[in-house]
CHARMM internal coordinates of N, CA and C (Angstrom, degrees):
IC EDIT
DIST 1 N 1 CA 1.4217
DIST 1 CA 1 C 1.5041
ANGL 1 N 1 CA 1 C 111.20
DIST 1 C 2 N 1.3458
ANGL 1 CA 1 C 2 N 113.82
DIHE 1 N 1 CA 1 C 2 N 134.09
DIST 2 N 2 CA 1.4142
ANGL 1 C 2 N 2 CA 124.20
DIHE 1 CA 1 C 2 N 2 CA 179.74
DIST 2 CA 2 C 1.5976
ANGL 2 N 2 CA 2 C 112.12
DIHE 1 C 2 N 2 CA 2 C -104.20
DIST 2 C 3 N 1.2665
ANGL 2 CA 2 C 3 N 115.79
DIHE 2 N 2 CA 2 C 3 N 144.67
DIST 3 N 3 CA 1.4467
ANGL 2 C 3 N 3 CA 119.57
DIHE 2 CA 2 C 3 N 3 CA 170.91
DIST 3 CA 3 C 1.4632
ANGL 3 N 3 CA 3 C 110.50
DIHE 2 C 3 N 3 CA 3 C -105.26
DIST 3 C 4 N 1.3701
ANGL 3 CA 3 C 4 N 119.27
DIHE 3 N 3 CA 3 C 4 N 119.38
DIST 4 N 4 CA 1.4956
ANGL 3 C 4 N 4 CA 123.84
DIHE 3 CA 3 C 4 N 4 CA -179.60
DIST 4 CA 4 C 1.4578
ANGL 4 N 4 CA 4 C 114.86
DIHE 3 C 4 N 4 CA 4 C -129.98
DIST 4 C 5 N 1.1994
ANGL 4 CA 4 C 5 N 121.67
DIHE 4 N 4 CA 4 C 5 N 166.01
DIST 5 N 5 CA 1.4364
ANGL 4 C 5 N 5 CA 123.88
DIHE 4 CA 4 C 5 N 5 CA 175.34
DIST 5 CA 5 C 1.5481
ANGL 5 N 5 CA 5 C 108.63
DIHE 4 C 5 N 5 CA 5 C -113.24
DIST 5 C 6 N 1.3752
ANGL 5 CA 5 C 6 N 114.05
DIHE 5 N 5 CA 5 C 6 N 124.26
DIST 6 N 6 CA 1.4393
ANGL 5 C 6 N 6 CA 118.05
DIHE 5 CA 5 C 6 N 6 CA -177.50
DIST 6 CA 6 C 1.5595
ANGL 6 N 6 CA 6 C 106.64
DIHE 5 C 6 N 6 CA 6 C -118.77
DIST 6 C 7 N 1.2983
ANGL 6 CA 6 C 7 N 118.12
DIHE 6 N 6 CA 6 C 7 N 120.60
DIST 7 N 7 CA 1.4565
ANGL 6 C 7 N 7 CA 123.74
DIHE 6 CA 6 C 7 N 7 CA -178.77
DIST 7 CA 7 C 1.5991
ANGL 7 N 7 CA 7 C 109.82
DIHE 6 C 7 N 7 CA 7 C 42.99
DIST 7 C 8 N 1.2825
ANGL 7 CA 7 C 8 N 112.98
DIHE 7 N 7 CA 7 C 8 N 49.56
DIST 8 N 8 CA 1.4793
ANGL 7 C 8 N 8 CA 118.33
DIHE 7 CA 7 C 8 N 8 CA 174.56
DIST 8 CA 8 C 1.5365
ANGL 8 N 8 CA 8 C 116.47
DIHE 7 C 8 N 8 CA 8 C 86.40
DIST 8 C 9 N 1.3161
ANGL 8 CA 8 C 9 N 118.37
DIHE 8 N 8 CA 8 C 9 N -5.90
DIST 9 N 9 CA 1.4959
ANGL 8 C 9 N 9 CA 120.79
DIHE 8 CA 8 C 9 N 9 CA -174.63
DIST 9 CA 9 C 1.6290
ANGL 9 N 9 CA 9 C 106.68
DIHE 8 C 9 N 9 CA 9 C -113.79
DIST 9 C 10 N 1.3437
ANGL 9 CA 9 C 10 N 110.18
DIHE 9 N 9 CA 9 C 10 N 127.47
DIST 10 N 10 CA 1.4804
ANGL 9 C 10 N 10 CA 115.32
DIHE 9 CA 9 C 10 N 10 CA -178.36
DIST 10 CA 10 C 1.4970
ANGL 10 N 10 CA 10 C 105.20
DIHE 9 C 10 N 10 CA 10 C -84.86
DIST 10 C 11 N 1.3018
ANGL 10 CA 10 C 11 N 114.98
DIHE 10 N 10 CA 10 C 11 N 131.74
DIST 11 N 11 CA 1.4623
ANGL 10 C 11 N 11 CA 121.24
DIHE 10 CA 10 C 11 N 11 CA 177.82
DIST 11 CA 11 C 1.5211
ANGL 11 N 11 CA 11 C 113.02
DIHE 10 C 11 N 11 CA 11 C -142.73
DIST 11 C 12 N 1.2305
ANGL 11 CA 11 C 12 N 121.03
DIHE 11 N 11 CA 11 C 12 N 165.39
DIST 12 N 12 CA 1.5183
ANGL 11 C 12 N 12 CA 129.05
DIHE 11 CA 11 C 12 N 12 CA 169.50
DIST 12 CA 12 C 1.4370
ANGL 12 N 12 CA 12 C 112.94
DIHE 11 C 12 N 12 CA 12 C -100.79
DIST 12 C 13 N 1.2812
ANGL 12 CA 12 C 13 N 117.83
DIHE 12 N 12 CA 12 C 13 N 143.58
DIST 13 N 13 CA 1.4788
ANGL 12 C 13 N 13 CA 119.62
DIHE 12 CA 12 C 13 N 13 CA 175.62
DIST 13 CA 13 C 1.5441
ANGL 13 N 13 CA 13 C 111.46
DIHE 12 C 13 N 13 CA 13 C -141.89
DIST 13 C 14 N 1.1992
ANGL 13 CA 13 C 14 N 115.59
DIHE 13 N 13 CA 13 C 14 N 156.04
DIST 14 N 14 CA 1.5676
ANGL 13 C 14 N 14 CA 119.88
DIHE 13 CA 13 C 14 N 14 CA 170.38
DIST 14 CA 14 C 1.4184
ANGL 14 N 14 CA 14 C 109.17
DIHE 13 C 14 N 14 CA 14 C -108.28
DIST 14 C 15 N 1.2914
ANGL 14 CA 14 C 15 N 120.23
DIHE 14 N 14 CA 14 C 15 N -5.08
DIST 15 N 15 CA 1.4483
ANGL 14 C 15 N 15 CA 123.22
DIHE 14 CA 14 C 15 N 15 CA 174.02
DIST 15 CA 15 C 1.5449
ANGL 15 N 15 CA 15 C 112.65
DIHE 14 C 15 N 15 CA 15 C -54.93
DIST 15 C 16 N 1.2878
ANGL 15 CA 15 C 16 N 113.57
DIHE 15 N 15 CA 15 C 16 N 147.94
DIST 16 N 16 CA 1.4869
ANGL 15 C 16 N 16 CA 119.86
DIHE 15 CA 15 C 16 N 16 CA -175.05
DIST 16 CA 16 C 1.6456
ANGL 16 N 16 CA 16 C 108.99
DIHE 15 C 16 N 16 CA 16 C -100.92
DIST 16 C 17 N 1.3440
ANGL 16 CA 16 C 17 N 116.44
DIHE 16 N 16 CA 16 C 17 N -29.51
DIST 17 N 17 CA 1.4026
ANGL 16 C 17 N 17 CA 120.25
DIHE 16 CA 16 C 17 N 17 CA -179.96
DIST 17 CA 17 C 1.5478
ANGL 17 N 17 CA 17 C 119.28
DIHE 16 C 17 N 17 CA 17 C -120.12
DIST 17 C 18 N 1.2280
ANGL 17 CA 17 C 18 N 121.55
DIHE 17 N 17 CA 17 C 18 N 158.86
DIST 18 N 18 CA 1.4702
ANGL 17 C 18 N 18 CA 124.47
DIHE 17 CA 17 C 18 N 18 CA 174.63
DIST 18 CA 18 C 1.5221
ANGL 18 N 18 CA 18 C 110.13
DIHE 17 C 18 N 18 CA 18 C -56.20
DIST 18 C 19 N 1.3333
ANGL 18 CA 18 C 19 N 114.07
DIHE 18 N 18 CA 18 C 19 N -49.34
DIST 19 N 19 CA 1.5162
ANGL 18 C 19 N 19 CA 119.35
DIHE 18 CA 18 C 19 N 19 CA -176.44
DIST 19 CA 19 C 1.5998
ANGL 19 N 19 CA 19 C 110.09
DIHE 18 C 19 N 19 CA 19 C -52.76
DIST 19 C 20 N 1.3394
ANGL 19 CA 19 C 20 N 115.38
DIHE 19 N 19 CA 19 C 20 N -44.72
DIST 20 N 20 CA 1.4975
ANGL 19 C 20 N 20 CA 115.21
DIHE 19 CA 19 C 20 N 20 CA -173.45
DIST 20 CA 20 C 1.5100
ANGL 20 N 20 CA 20 C 105.95
DIHE 19 C 20 N 20 CA 20 C -69.49
DIST 20 C 21 N 1.3555
ANGL 20 CA 20 C 21 N 118.22
DIHE 20 N 20 CA 20 C 21 N -41.24
DIST 21 N 21 CA 1.5323
ANGL 20 C 21 N 21 CA 121.07
DIHE 20 CA 20 C 21 N 21 CA -174.52
DIST 21 CA 21 C 1.5419
ANGL 21 N 21 CA 21 C 107.53
DIHE 20 C 21 N 21 CA 21 C -65.15
DIST 21 C 22 N 1.3421
ANGL 21 CA 21 C 22 N 121.70
DIHE 21 N 21 CA 21 C 22 N -50.31
DIST 22 N 22 CA 1.4380
ANGL 21 C 22 N 22 CA 121.08
DIHE 21 CA 21 C 22 N 22 CA -174.17
DIST 22 CA 22 C 1.5335
ANGL 22 N 22 CA 22 C 108.89
DIHE 21 C 22 N 22 CA 22 C -72.48
DIST 22 C 23 N 1.2244
ANGL 22 CA 22 C 23 N 126.34
DIHE 22 N 22 CA 22 C 23 N -25.47
DIST 23 N 23 CA 1.4158
ANGL 22 C 23 N 23 CA 131.26
DIHE 22 CA 22 C 23 N 23 CA 175.17
DIST 23 CA 23 C 1.5392
ANGL 23 N 23 CA 23 C 106.37
DIHE 22 C 23 N 23 CA 23 C -66.23
DIST 23 C 24 N 1.3103
ANGL 23 CA 23 C 24 N 119.85
DIHE 23 N 23 CA 23 C 24 N -49.81
DIST 24 N 24 CA 1.4580
ANGL 23 C 24 N 24 CA 124.73
DIHE 23 CA 23 C 24 N 24 CA -179.60
DIST 24 CA 24 C 1.5068
ANGL 24 N 24 CA 24 C 111.82
DIHE 23 C 24 N 24 CA 24 C -59.69
DIST 24 C 25 N 1.2990
ANGL 24 CA 24 C 25 N 115.26
DIHE 24 N 24 CA 24 C 25 N -41.82
DIST 25 N 25 CA 1.5542
ANGL 24 C 25 N 25 CA 121.29
DIHE 24 CA 24 C 25 N 25 CA 179.72
DIST 25 CA 25 C 1.4816
ANGL 25 N 25 CA 25 C 109.55
DIHE 24 C 25 N 25 CA 25 C -82.75
DIST 25 C 26 N 1.2771
ANGL 25 CA 25 C 26 N 123.52
DIHE 25 N 25 CA 25 C 26 N 5.02
DIST 26 N 26 CA 1.4335
ANGL 25 C 26 N 26 CA 128.99
DIHE 25 CA 25 C 26 N 26 CA 173.89
DIST 26 CA 26 C 1.5254
ANGL 26 N 26 CA 26 C 110.01
DIHE 25 C 26 N 26 CA 26 C 54.50
DIST 26 C 27 N 1.3848
ANGL 26 CA 26 C 27 N 109.62
DIHE 26 N 26 CA 26 C 27 N 46.01
DIST 27 N 27 CA 1.5165
ANGL 26 C 27 N 27 CA 117.44
DIHE 26 CA 26 C 27 N 27 CA -179.86
DIST 27 CA 27 C 1.4944
ANGL 27 N 27 CA 27 C 109.63
DIHE 26 C 27 N 27 CA 27 C -105.31
DIST 27 C 28 N 1.3676
ANGL 27 CA 27 C 28 N 119.63
DIHE 27 N 27 CA 27 C 28 N 4.27
DIST 28 N 28 CA 1.3875
ANGL 27 C 28 N 28 CA 122.16
DIHE 27 CA 27 C 28 N 28 CA -176.68
DIST 28 CA 28 C 1.4994
ANGL 28 N 28 CA 28 C 114.98
DIHE 27 C 28 N 28 CA 28 C -103.96
DIST 28 C 29 N 1.3284
ANGL 28 CA 28 C 29 N 119.10
DIHE 28 N 28 CA 28 C 29 N 21.34
DIST 29 N 29 CA 1.4332
ANGL 28 C 29 N 29 CA 124.98
DIHE 28 CA 28 C 29 N 29 CA -177.09
DIST 29 CA 29 C 1.5784
ANGL 29 N 29 CA 29 C 106.82
DIHE 28 C 29 N 29 CA 29 C -83.51
DIST 29 C 30 N 1.3759
ANGL 29 CA 29 C 30 N 114.03
DIHE 29 N 29 CA 29 C 30 N 140.87
DIST 30 N 30 CA 1.4844
ANGL 29 C 30 N 30 CA 118.44
DIHE 29 CA 29 C 30 N 30 CA 177.94
DIST 30 CA 30 C 1.4213
ANGL 30 N 30 CA 30 C 113.84
DIHE 29 C 30 N 30 CA 30 C 62.87
DIST 30 C 31 N 1.3271
ANGL 30 CA 30 C 31 N 116.22
DIHE 30 N 30 CA 30 C 31 N -145.52
DIST 31 N 31 CA 1.4978
ANGL 30 C 31 N 31 CA 125.62
DIHE 30 CA 30 C 31 N 31 CA 178.88
DIST 31 CA 31 C 1.5374
ANGL 31 N 31 CA 31 C 108.25
DIHE 30 C 31 N 31 CA 31 C -90.07
DIST 31 C 32 N 1.3410
ANGL 31 CA 31 C 32 N 111.10
DIHE 31 N 31 CA 31 C 32 N 125.13
DIST 32 N 32 CA 1.4520
ANGL 31 C 32 N 32 CA 113.70
DIHE 31 CA 31 C 32 N 32 CA 173.92
DIST 32 CA 32 C 1.5114
ANGL 32 N 32 CA 32 C 112.68
DIHE 31 C 32 N 32 CA 32 C -149.73
DIST 32 C 33 N 1.3287
ANGL 32 CA 32 C 33 N 118.37
DIHE 32 N 32 CA 32 C 33 N 164.25
DIST 33 N 33 CA 1.4271
ANGL 32 C 33 N 33 CA 122.23
DIHE 32 CA 32 C 33 N 33 CA 174.83
DIST 33 CA 33 C 1.5282
ANGL 33 N 33 CA 33 C 108.16
DIHE 32 C 33 N 33 CA 33 C -130.00
DIST 33 C 34 N 1.3496
ANGL 33 CA 33 C 34 N 112.72
DIHE 33 N 33 CA 33 C 34 N 148.83
DIST 34 N 34 CA 1.5433
ANGL 33 C 34 N 34 CA 118.06
DIHE 33 CA 33 C 34 N 34 CA 179.48
DIST 34 CA 34 C 1.5422
ANGL 34 N 34 CA 34 C 109.24
DIHE 33 C 34 N 34 CA 34 C -121.68
DIST 34 C 35 N 1.3396
ANGL 34 CA 34 C 35 N 109.72
DIHE 34 N 34 CA 34 C 35 N 136.77
DIST 35 N 35 CA 1.4710
ANGL 34 C 35 N 35 CA 120.05
DIHE 34 CA 34 C 35 N 35 CA 179.60
DIST 35 CA 35 C 1.6184
ANGL 35 N 35 CA 35 C 109.70
DIHE 34 C 35 N 35 CA 35 C -124.35
DIST 35 C 36 N 1.3348
ANGL 35 CA 35 C 36 N 115.42
DIHE 35 N 35 CA 35 C 36 N 128.76
DIST 36 N 36 CA 1.4564
ANGL 35 C 36 N 36 CA 114.92
DIHE 35 CA 35 C 36 N 36 CA 176.31
DIST 36 CA 36 C 1.5577
ANGL 36 N 36 CA 36 C 106.04
DIHE 35 C 36 N 36 CA 36 C -122.36
DIST 36 C 37 N 1.3318
ANGL 36 CA 36 C 37 N 113.74
DIHE 36 N 36 CA 36 C 37 N 128.61
DIST 37 N 37 CA 1.3439
ANGL 36 C 37 N 37 CA 124.56
DIHE 36 CA 36 C 37 N 37 CA -174.76
DIST 37 CA 37 C 1.5560
ANGL 37 N 37 CA 37 C 116.28
DIHE 36 C 37 N 37 CA 37 C 39.12
DIST 37 C 38 N 1.3255
ANGL 37 CA 37 C 38 N 110.41
DIHE 37 N 37 CA 37 C 38 N 48.01
DIST 38 N 38 CA 1.4892
ANGL 37 C 38 N 38 CA 120.01
DIHE 37 CA 37 C 38 N 38 CA 174.25
DIST 38 CA 38 C 1.5571
ANGL 38 N 38 CA 38 C 113.95
DIHE 37 C 38 N 38 CA 38 C 89.16
DIST 38 C 39 N 1.2704
ANGL 38 CA 38 C 39 N 117.52
DIHE 38 N 38 CA 38 C 39 N -5.20
DIST 39 N 39 CA 1.4947
ANGL 38 C 39 N 39 CA 119.36
DIHE 38 CA 38 C 39 N 39 CA -176.97
DIST 39 CA 39 C 1.5181
ANGL 39 N 39 CA 39 C 111.84
DIHE 38 C 39 N 39 CA 39 C -116.51
DIST 39 C 40 N 1.3768
ANGL 39 CA 39 C 40 N 112.64
DIHE 39 N 39 CA 39 C 40 N 133.40
DIST 40 N 40 CA 1.4637
ANGL 39 C 40 N 40 CA 118.55
DIHE 39 CA 39 C 40 N 40 CA -179.15
DIST 40 CA 40 C 1.4518
ANGL 40 N 40 CA 40 C 111.87
DIHE 39 C 40 N 40 CA 40 C -69.66
DIST 40 C 41 N 1.3052
ANGL 40 CA 40 C 41 N 117.89
DIHE 40 N 40 CA 40 C 41 N 136.71
DIST 41 N 41 CA 1.5552
ANGL 40 C 41 N 41 CA 123.26
DIHE 40 CA 40 C 41 N 41 CA -174.09
DIST 41 CA 41 C 1.6024
ANGL 41 N 41 CA 41 C 97.55
DIHE 40 C 41 N 41 CA 41 C -111.86
DIST 41 C 42 N 1.3203
ANGL 41 CA 41 C 42 N 117.40
DIHE 41 N 41 CA 41 C 42 N 123.67
DIST 42 N 42 CA 1.4090
ANGL 41 C 42 N 42 CA 122.93
DIHE 41 CA 41 C 42 N 42 CA 174.62
DIST 42 CA 42 C 1.5075
ANGL 42 N 42 CA 42 C 109.62
DIHE 41 C 42 N 42 CA 42 C -65.23
DIST 42 C 43 N 1.3104
ANGL 42 CA 42 C 43 N 121.65
DIHE 42 N 42 CA 42 C 43 N 137.77
DIST 43 N 43 CA 1.4500
ANGL 42 C 43 N 43 CA 126.34
DIHE 42 CA 42 C 43 N 43 CA 179.35
DIST 43 CA 43 C 1.5777
ANGL 43 N 43 CA 43 C 110.60
DIHE 42 C 43 N 43 CA 43 C -50.52
DIST 43 C 44 N 1.2534
ANGL 43 CA 43 C 44 N 115.01
DIHE 43 N 43 CA 43 C 44 N -34.59
DIST 44 N 44 CA 1.5455
ANGL 43 C 44 N 44 CA 120.06
DIHE 43 CA 43 C 44 N 44 CA -175.63
DIST 44 CA 44 C 1.4990
ANGL 44 N 44 CA 44 C 111.14
DIHE 43 C 44 N 44 CA 44 C -68.45
DIST 44 C 45 N 1.3831
ANGL 44 CA 44 C 45 N 118.28
DIHE 44 N 44 CA 44 C 45 N -10.29
DIST 45 N 45 CA 1.4126
ANGL 44 C 45 N 45 CA 122.81
DIHE 44 CA 44 C 45 N 45 CA -177.99
DIST 45 CA 45 C 1.4386
ANGL 45 N 45 CA 45 C 110.06
DIHE 44 C 45 N 45 CA 45 C -110.60
DIST 45 C 46 N 1.3607
ANGL 45 CA 45 C 46 N 122.09
DIHE 45 N 45 CA 45 C 46 N -3.98
DIST 46 N 46 CA 1.4254
ANGL 45 C 46 N 46 CA 118.96
DIHE 45 CA 45 C 46 N 46 CA -175.56
DIST 46 CA 46 C 1.5882
ANGL 46 N 46 CA 46 C 115.42
DIHE 45 C 46 N 46 CA 46 C -60.97
DIST 46 C 47 N 1.3390
ANGL 46 CA 46 C 47 N 112.12
DIHE 46 N 46 CA 46 C 47 N -34.04
DIST 47 N 47 CA 1.4635
ANGL 46 C 47 N 47 CA 115.53
DIHE 46 CA 46 C 47 N 47 CA 179.43
DIST 47 CA 47 C 1.4777
ANGL 47 N 47 CA 47 C 116.70
DIHE 46 C 47 N 47 CA 47 C -72.19
DIST 47 C 48 N 1.3433
ANGL 47 CA 47 C 48 N 114.56
DIHE 47 N 47 CA 47 C 48 N -12.79
DIST 48 N 48 CA 1.5392
ANGL 47 C 48 N 48 CA 119.60
DIHE 47 CA 47 C 48 N 48 CA 179.61
DIST 48 CA 48 C 1.5058
ANGL 48 N 48 CA 48 C 109.83
DIHE 47 C 48 N 48 CA 48 C -109.99
DIST 48 C 49 N 1.3088
ANGL 48 CA 48 C 49 N 121.34
DIHE 48 N 48 CA 48 C 49 N -12.06
DIST 49 N 49 CA 1.4575
ANGL 48 C 49 N 49 CA 123.79
DIHE 48 CA 48 C 49 N 49 CA -171.67
DIST 49 CA 49 C 1.5441
ANGL 49 N 49 CA 49 C 106.76
DIHE 48 C 49 N 49 CA 49 C -77.63
DIST 49 C 50 N 1.2691
ANGL 49 CA 49 C 50 N 114.78
DIHE 49 N 49 CA 49 C 50 N 113.90
DIST 50 N 50 CA 1.4814
ANGL 49 C 50 N 50 CA 120.82
DIHE 49 CA 49 C 50 N 50 CA -173.09
DIST 50 CA 50 C 1.6060
ANGL 50 N 50 CA 50 C 110.99
DIHE 49 C 50 N 50 CA 50 C -82.67
DIST 50 C 51 N 1.3291
ANGL 50 CA 50 C 51 N 116.99
DIHE 50 N 50 CA 50 C 51 N 134.18
DIST 51 N 51 CA 1.4474
ANGL 50 C 51 N 51 CA 121.92
DIHE 50 CA 50 C 51 N 51 CA -178.53
DIST 51 CA 51 C 1.5339
ANGL 51 N 51 CA 51 C 104.72
DIHE 50 C 51 N 51 CA 51 C -78.95
DIST 51 C 52 N 1.3563
ANGL 51 CA 51 C 52 N 110.69
DIHE 51 N 51 CA 51 C 52 N 139.33
DIST 52 N 52 CA 1.4386
ANGL 51 C 52 N 52 CA 122.15
DIHE 51 CA 51 C 52 N 52 CA 179.34
DIST 52 CA 52 C 1.5625
ANGL 52 N 52 CA 52 C 110.42
DIHE 51 C 52 N 52 CA 52 C -128.01
DIST 52 C 53 N 1.3462
ANGL 52 CA 52 C 53 N 113.61
DIHE 52 N 52 CA 52 C 53 N 141.07
DIST 53 N 53 CA 1.4745
ANGL 52 C 53 N 53 CA 116.10
DIHE 52 CA 52 C 53 N 53 CA 177.85
DIST 53 CA 53 C 1.4706
ANGL 53 N 53 CA 53 C 112.38
DIHE 52 C 53 N 53 CA 53 C -52.42
DIST 53 C 54 N 1.3108
ANGL 53 CA 53 C 54 N 119.97
DIHE 53 N 53 CA 53 C 54 N 134.61
DIST 54 N 54 CA 1.4551
ANGL 53 C 54 N 54 CA 127.04
DIHE 53 CA 53 C 54 N 54 CA 176.31
DIST 54 CA 54 C 1.4305
ANGL 54 N 54 CA 54 C 113.71
DIHE 53 C 54 N 54 CA 54 C 91.31
DIST 54 C 55 N 1.3592
ANGL 54 CA 54 C 55 N 121.78
DIHE 54 N 54 CA 54 C 55 N -4.12
DIST 55 N 55 CA 1.4828
ANGL 54 C 55 N 55 CA 122.44
DIHE 54 CA 54 C 55 N 55 CA -175.69
DIST 55 CA 55 C 1.6095
ANGL 55 N 55 CA 55 C 107.90
DIHE 54 C 55 N 55 CA 55 C -58.34
DIST 55 C 56 N 1.3256
ANGL 55 CA 55 C 56 N 114.81
DIHE 55 N 55 CA 55 C 56 N 146.85
DIST 56 N 56 CA 1.4648
ANGL 55 C 56 N 56 CA 124.88
DIHE 55 CA 55 C 56 N 56 CA 166.64
DIST 56 CA 56 C 1.5048
ANGL 56 N 56 CA 56 C 112.94
DIHE 55 C 56 N 56 CA 56 C -102.76
DIST 56 C 57 N 1.3087
ANGL 56 CA 56 C 57 N 121.61
DIHE 56 N 56 CA 56 C 57 N 104.78
DIST 57 N 57 CA 1.3940
ANGL 56 C 57 N 57 CA 120.07
DIHE 56 CA 56 C 57 N 57 CA -172.42
DIST 57 CA 57 C 1.5596
ANGL 57 N 57 CA 57 C 109.72
DIHE 56 C 57 N 57 CA 57 C -114.34
DIST 57 C 58 N 1.3784
ANGL 57 CA 57 C 58 N 115.68
DIHE 57 N 57 CA 57 C 58 N 130.70
DIST 58 N 58 CA 1.5279
ANGL 57 C 58 N 58 CA 117.89
DIHE 57 CA 57 C 58 N 58 CA -179.97
DIST 58 CA 58 C 1.5449
ANGL 58 N 58 CA 58 C 101.96
DIHE 57 C 58 N 58 CA 58 C -122.32
DIST 58 C 59 N 1.3069
ANGL 58 CA 58 C 59 N 113.46
DIHE 58 N 58 CA 58 C 59 N 132.41
DIST 59 N 59 CA 1.4834
ANGL 58 C 59 N 59 CA 123.41
DIHE 58 CA 58 C 59 N 59 CA 173.15
DIST 59 CA 59 C 1.4648
ANGL 59 N 59 CA 59 C 107.90
DIHE 58 C 59 N 59 CA 59 C -117.37
DIST 59 C 60 N 1.3671
ANGL 59 CA 59 C 60 N 114.98
DIHE 59 N 59 CA 59 C 60 N 124.76
DIST 60 N 60 CA 1.5089
ANGL 59 C 60 N 60 CA 120.52
DIHE 59 CA 59 C 60 N 60 CA -173.27
DIST 60 CA 60 C 1.5336
ANGL 60 N 60 CA 60 C 106.99
DIHE 59 C 60 N 60 CA 60 C -118.74
DIST 60 C 61 N 1.2875
ANGL 60 CA 60 C 61 N 114.50
DIHE 60 N 60 CA 60 C 61 N 123.76
DIST 61 N 61 CA 1.4889
ANGL 60 C 61 N 61 CA 120.08
DIHE 60 CA 60 C 61 N 61 CA 175.21
DIST 61 CA 61 C 1.5415
ANGL 61 N 61 CA 61 C 111.97
DIHE 60 C 61 N 61 CA 61 C -84.63
DIST 61 C 62 N 1.3745
ANGL 61 CA 61 C 62 N 116.87
DIHE 61 N 61 CA 61 C 62 N 135.21
DIST 62 N 62 CA 1.4316
ANGL 61 C 62 N 62 CA 115.89
DIHE 61 CA 61 C 62 N 62 CA 176.35
DIST 62 CA 62 C 1.5217
ANGL 62 N 62 CA 62 C 105.83
DIHE 61 C 62 N 62 CA 62 C -83.46
DIST 62 C 63 N 1.3957
ANGL 62 CA 62 C 63 N 114.80
DIHE 62 N 62 CA 62 C 63 N 140.89
DIST 63 N 63 CA 1.5191
ANGL 62 C 63 N 63 CA 120.48
DIHE 62 CA 62 C 63 N 63 CA -178.24
DIST 63 CA 63 C 1.5410
ANGL 63 N 63 CA 63 C 101.80
DIHE 62 C 63 N 63 CA 63 C -120.95
DIST 63 C 64 N 1.3062
ANGL 63 CA 63 C 64 N 115.12
DIHE 63 N 63 CA 63 C 64 N 129.17
DIST 64 N 64 CA 1.4432
ANGL 63 C 64 N 64 CA 120.32
DIHE 63 CA 63 C 64 N 64 CA 175.11
DIST 64 CA 64 C 1.5914
ANGL 64 N 64 CA 64 C 111.19
DIHE 63 C 64 N 64 CA 64 C -85.04
DIST 64 C 65 N 1.3097
ANGL 64 CA 64 C 65 N 109.07
DIHE 64 N 64 CA 64 C 65 N 161.29
DIST 65 N 65 CA 1.5230
ANGL 64 C 65 N 65 CA 111.37
DIHE 64 CA 64 C 65 N 65 CA -175.37
DIST 65 CA 65 C 1.4689
ANGL 65 N 65 CA 65 C 104.47
DIHE 64 C 65 N 65 CA 65 C 170.36
DIST 65 C 66 N 1.3122
ANGL 65 CA 65 C 66 N 113.60
DIHE 65 N 65 CA 65 C 66 N 173.49
DIST 66 N 66 CA 1.4457
ANGL 65 C 66 N 66 CA 117.56
DIHE 65 CA 65 C 66 N 66 CA -173.03
DIST 66 CA 66 C 1.5019
ANGL 66 N 66 CA 66 C 110.31
DIHE 65 C 66 N 66 CA 66 C -143.47
END
COOR INIT
IC SEED 1 N 1 CA 1 C
IC BUILD
C-alpha cells in the first residue's frame, strides 16, 4: 500500500498505476491533465506510470467557457 497526495488530500492506495487510481477517484472524466511531483504526465503513459509512496499527484479538469 502506498501513501500519496491527490489534489491536496493524503490517501492510501493499493493501485499500481496512475490510470487505475484516477479512474477509481472519477477524475478522468472529460478533458484533464495529470501532474506528478511537478511534472506533467502524458495521458498515453498513465497506464504505465507506477505509483510510489509519497507522490504528490494533481489532476486538473478543463472547464469550457467563453
